[in-house]
KOLMI-460789 format. One line per 5 residues: for each residue x, y, z of N, C-alpha, C. Coordinates in steps of 0.1 Angstrom, whole numbers, plus 5000, padded with zeros to 4 digits. Example, Ala and Ser with C-alpha at 12.3 -4.5 7.8 and 13.67 -1.06 7.14 Angstrom:
BEGIN
5132:4943:5078:5123:4955:5078:5132:4967:5078 | 5128:4978:5071:5137:4989:5071:5129:5000:5079
//
This chain:
BEGIN
2025:2768:5897:2037:2761:5904:2048:2776:5905 | 2051:2783:5918:2060:2792:5921:2071:2784:5923 | 2084:2793:5916:2097:2791:5913:2102:2797:5926 | 2096:2804:5933:2108:2811:5943:2103:2804:5955 | 2104:2791:5955:2102:2787:5966:2106:2769:5968
2112:2764:5981:2112:2748:5976:2107:2745:5988 | 2099:2733:5991:2097:2729:5999:2105:2718:5998 | 2111:2715:6017:2118:2707:6024:2110:2693:6034 | 2115:2683:6032:2111:2677:6045:2119:2685:6057 | 2111:2675:6070:2123:2685:6079:2137:2677:6083
2137:2663:6077:2154:2651:6076:2159:2663:6063 | 2159:2665:6049:2165:2672:6048:2169:2689:6052 | 2157:2694:6059:2162:2705:6065:2172:2704:6073 | 2172:2695:6084:2177:2692:6094:2192:2688:6088 | 2193:2682:6081:2203:2675:6069:2211:2694:6068
2206:2699:6058:2214:2713:6056:2219:2721:6066 | 2210:2723:6077:2215:2733:6085:2227:2723:6096 | 2225:2716:6093:2236:2704:6098:2251:2708:6087 | 2249:2707:6078:2262:2710:6070:2258:2723:6073 | 2256:2738:6071:2255:2748:6073:2262:2753:6086
2254:2743:6094:2266:2749:6108:2283:2740:6114 | 2286:2727:6102:2294:2727:6100:2309:2735:6090 | 2300:2740:6083:2315:2751:6065:2311:2763:6082 | 2303:2766:6089:2310:2777:6095:2317:2771:6113 | 2316:2762:6119:2323:2759:6123:2343:2759:6121
2340:2753:6109:2352:2753:6097:2360:2761:6096 | 2353:2772:6096:2357:2784:6087:2355:2790:6097 | 2357:2790:6111:2360:2796:6129:2372:2791:6132 | 2374:2777:6125:2386:2770:6130:2399:2779:6128 | 2411:2782:6139:2423:2788:6135:2424:2782:6125
2434:2765:6128:2440:2758:6126:2436:2755:6105 | 2427:2752:6104:2417:2761:6088:2420:2765:6082 | 2417:2779:6091:2427:2795:6089:2444:2790:6081 | 2443:2787:6088:2461:2792:6085:2466:2778:6069 | 2456:2772:6073:2455:2749:6063:2449:2767:6050
2440:2773:6052:2437:2777:6036:2446:2792:6033 | 2453:2799:6044:2464:2805:6038:2476:2803:6039 | 2477:2789:6042:2491:2777:6032:2491:2775:6019 | 2474:2771:6018:2476:2767:6000:2469:2781:5994 | 2464:2792:6002:2466:2808:5987:2479:2809:5985
2494:2805:5995:2505:2808:5994:2507:2801:5984 | 2510:2787:5984:2513:2772:5979:2508:2772:5962 | 2495:2777:5959:2494:2783:5944:2499:2794:5941 | 2493:2807:5951:2504:2818:5943:2517:2811:5938 | 2526:2805:5947:2541:2804:5941:2544:2793:5932
2529:2781:5928:2533:2777:5919:2527:2785:5908 | 2522:2793:5905:2517:2799:5897:2531:2815:5893 | 2537:2815:5899:2550:2821:5896:2560:2814:5900 | 2564:2800:5894:2568:2793:5896:2572:2789:5880 | 2556:2785:5877:2551:2786:5860:2551:2794:5850
2549:2805:5858:2553:2816:5847:2560:2817:5847 | 2575:2817:5854:2592:2819:5858:2593:2812:5853 | 2591:2797:5849:2595:2785:5841:2595:2789:5826 | 2583:2794:5822:2580:2797:5808:2589:2815:5804 | 2590:2822:5809:2595:2831:5809:2610:2831:5804
2615:2823:5813:2631:2813:5814:2633:2800:5801 | 2624:2801:5797:2619:2785:5785:2623:2798:5772 | 2614:2809:5770:2617:2818:5761:2626:2824:5759 | 2640:2826:5769:2647:2839:5772:2657:2830:5766 | 2660:2818:5768:2669:2803:5768:2667:2804:5747
2651:2801:5754:2654:2799:5734:2664:2811:5726 | 2655:2820:5721:2661:2834:5717:2676:2829:5717 | 2683:2830:5734:2692:2829:5733:2702:2817:5723 | 2697:2807:5721:2698:2796:5714:2698:2793:5699 | 2687:2803:5696:2683:2800:5679:2692:2817:5677
2703:2821:5686:2714:2833:5680:2727:2830:5674 | 2731:2819:5688:2741:2814:5684:2739:2799:5674 | 2749:2798:5668:2740:2789:5652:2752:2776:5667 | 2749:2758:5663:2758:2751:5668:2764:2745:5662 | 2773:2736:5668:2788:2733:5665:2784:2725:5650
2769:2719:5649:2770:2711:5637:2767:2723:5624 | 2762:2736:5633:2758:2744:5619:2769:2748:5617 | 2781:2751:5623:2791:2758:5620:2801:2750:5615 | 2800:2736:5617:2808:2725:5608:2805:2722:5594 | 2793:2727:5596:2784:2725:5578:2786:2734:5572
2792:2747:5578:2792:2763:5573:2808:2758:5565 | 2813:2762:5577:2829:2754:5571:2830:2745:5561 | 2822:2731:5557:2825:2727:5547:2823:2730:5532 | 2811:2743:5538:2808:2747:5521:2819:2758:5518 | 2828:2758:5504:2840:2766:5501:2827:2779:5499
2834:2788:5499:2830:2804:5496:2835:2809:5487 | 2831:2818:5476:2848:2829:5469:2835:2841:5472 | 2854:2849:5474:2852:2861:5478:2848:2871:5469 | 2839:2881:5466:2831:2884:5457:2830:2898:5461 | 2826:2913:5450:2824:2923:5454:2813:2927:5452
2806:2940:5462:2793:2943:5451:2787:2946:5450 | 2777:2944:5436:2776:2946:5421:2774:2967:5421 | 2771:2963:5432:2766:2981:5432:2779:2991:5428 | 2778:2999:5419:2786:3014:5414:2792:3021:5424 | 2803:3021:5425:2810:3022:5440:2809:3019:5450
2801:3004:5449:2802:3001:5464:2818:2987:5470 | 2822:2991:5478:2836:2985:5478:2836:2971:5487 | 2823:2968:5495:2821:2957:5502:2822:2938:5490 | 2828:2935:5501:2835:2922:5499:2823:2910:5503 | 2819:2904:5495:2807:2893:5496:2813:2878:5499
2809:2868:5510:2814:2855:5506:2801:2852:5501 | 2803:2842:5484:2792:2836:5485:2798:2818:5478 | 2783:2812:5483:2787:2801:5477:2792:2796:5471 | 2806:2790:5470:2808:2784:5461:2801:2765:5452 | 2804:2767:5442:2807:2774:5428:2793:2789:5430
2804:2804:5430:2796:2812:5425:2788:2815:5411 | 2776:2819:5416:2764:2824:5398:2775:2835:5392 | 2772:2835:5377:2777:2845:5374:2767:2855:5373 | 2755:2861:5383:2750:2874:5384:2757:2882:5394 | 2755:2890:5400:2762:2905:5405:2752:2899:5418
2765:2904:5428:2760:2898:5442:2755:2911:5446 | 2753:2919:5456:2746:2926:5462:2747:2926:5483 | 2752:2936:5483:2752:2936:5497:2739:2944:5505 | 2738:2942:5519:2728:2944:5523:2726:2962:5520 | 2735:2963:5518:2732:2980:5515:2721:2986:5505
2723:2976:5493:2725:2975:5476:2710:2966:5475 | 2711:2961:5483:2700:2947:5475:2687:2954:5470 | 2688:2968:5474:2671:2973:5465:2677:2978:5450 | 2691:2976:5446:2698:2979:5432:2699:2964:5422 | 2692:2955:5437:2691:2942:5425:2682:2943:5414
2674:2952:5416:2656:2950:5409:2664:2961:5392 | 2674:2966:5395:2676:2969:5387:2685:2968:5378 | 2692:2963:5385:2706:2953:5379:2696:2942:5368 | 2690:2938:5377:2681:2925:5365:2672:2925:5349
//
């Protein structure tokens, strides 16, 4: 059996030829060309709107994450803090430690590496 050829009846051939001619006429129509151009523009704008919304949501999320909420600020203010000096030798940094403060030395961000030496 030869796989490169297909046998069609006369009715099937005429139906295919009619469909092909209909598509040719459709593609030549200026109204269809205008509709296709508008559809292309619409899909492009929809994709841009979706991408823009995603970017704005990401940016808004980052801005929101940096700023504490009122509930977080209220929680922080309700928790008393104790001022403590950094435990590193010669450092004059004063840190706020949650109350009650532990008896261990507290280190600032510049001397966090000294924490292991003090332990």
